[in-house]
C-alpha positions, -999 to 999 in steps of 0.1 A, spaced: -213 366 769 -193 355 791 -195 325 783 -179 332 747 -152 345 761 -145 317 783 -153 291 754 -132 312 731 -105 313 767 -108 275 767 -98 269 731 -66 295 737 -54 274 765 -61 237 757 -30 223 736 -54 207 712 -37 211 678 -3 218 694 8 189 679 1 196 643 23 231 651 52 210 668 50 186 632 51 219 609 84 230 628 106 197 633 94 174 599 111 200 577 143 209 596 142 165 596 137 164 561 165 185 555 190 169 581 183 136 561 190 160 522 222 165 542 229 137 552 224 117 517 239 143 500 272 147 523 274 105 523 271 109 481 305 135 479 323 107 506 316 84 486 326 101 455 354 111 474 367 73 483 358 61 444 382 86 428 406 79 451 408 48 448 407 53 412 441 70 411 457 42 435 446 22 408 462 43 381 494 44 405 492 8 410 498 4 373 521 28 369 546 10 393 536 -27 379 566 -37 352 536 -43 323 565 -73 308 587 -91 327 597 -108 293 604 -77 275 630 -56 306 604 -44 331 592 -19 305 571 8 326 538 11 318 524 43 295 508 69 306 475 58 280 479 25 305 477 44 335 454 66 324 430 34 313 428 19 348 415 46 367 389 54 343 380 15 345 384 19 385 356 52 379 332 34 355 328 1 369 318 27 405 290 44 379 310 75 377 321 95 341 352 96 331 348 128 311 339 145 339 376 141 349 395 174 356 429 186 357 448 189 388 480 198 395 492 196 433 515 221 447 547 215 442 551 200 417 572 163 416 608 170 412 626 149 387 643 119 404 686 117 410 704 102 385 677 99 361 679 115 326 642 118 320 623 144 339 592 145 351 568 132 328 535 142 331 507 139 309 473 159 317 467 156 285 451 123 284 420 115 302 432 151 321 445 129 342 482 143 360 506 113 352 544 121 365 561 87 368 604 86 378 598 115 403 609 124 440 585 113 463 574 134 493 592 112 521 562 97 547 562 113 581 585 103 597 609 90 577 636 112 570 643 131 532 680 122 534 660 90 515 650 100 482 623 76 470 612 73 434 575 65 424 546 76 401 520 99 409 483 105 399 461 136 407 430 148 390 395 161 404 360 153 396 328 178 405 308 176 429 268 187 430 251 195 458 211 195 458 209 210 488 171 232 486 169 266 510 207 262 520 233 281 503 248 249 490 220 247 470 233 233 432 271 245 442 297 228 424 330 209 441 357 197 430 371 169 450 406 163 441 425 124 437 462 124 443 483 93 452 521 88 445 532 45 444 568 38 457 560 3 443 569 -7 479 535 -31 489 
């Protein structure tokens, strides 16, 4: 009887199988960490892509499309097409773009007869031409700069099981202003 007790006691006190228990605890945590790195990295990649698309749209909005025709500014459809093409080049679906208007709404430039041309109907991209841009940090607000703003939002859905982020959809916002200077 004492031999059985001593054998059982020796088994309980030995570290055989301890590695398996540690692995059973560590591997799921490691797997969740790797999943988190992947999904947050993908969200950051999409955020960079939609900001690039908004910059492309704003650049097209500031570049005159015909120098011999009197420097006619780009239309909202041309700007929206540039945004759509930039999204398609990065394998994002342009039909998922949703309208987003940043607050406060931009005001029309001084001395311009036409008001802000905001058009959220073209590809759900909010385009404002000939508007007063927010001053850059460190500059005086007395020097009003006119330009173009392009803004929209894009949905992103996490797949992160066993967390509160599983199947959580967030809207990544892109808002770019361009004043025509390089």
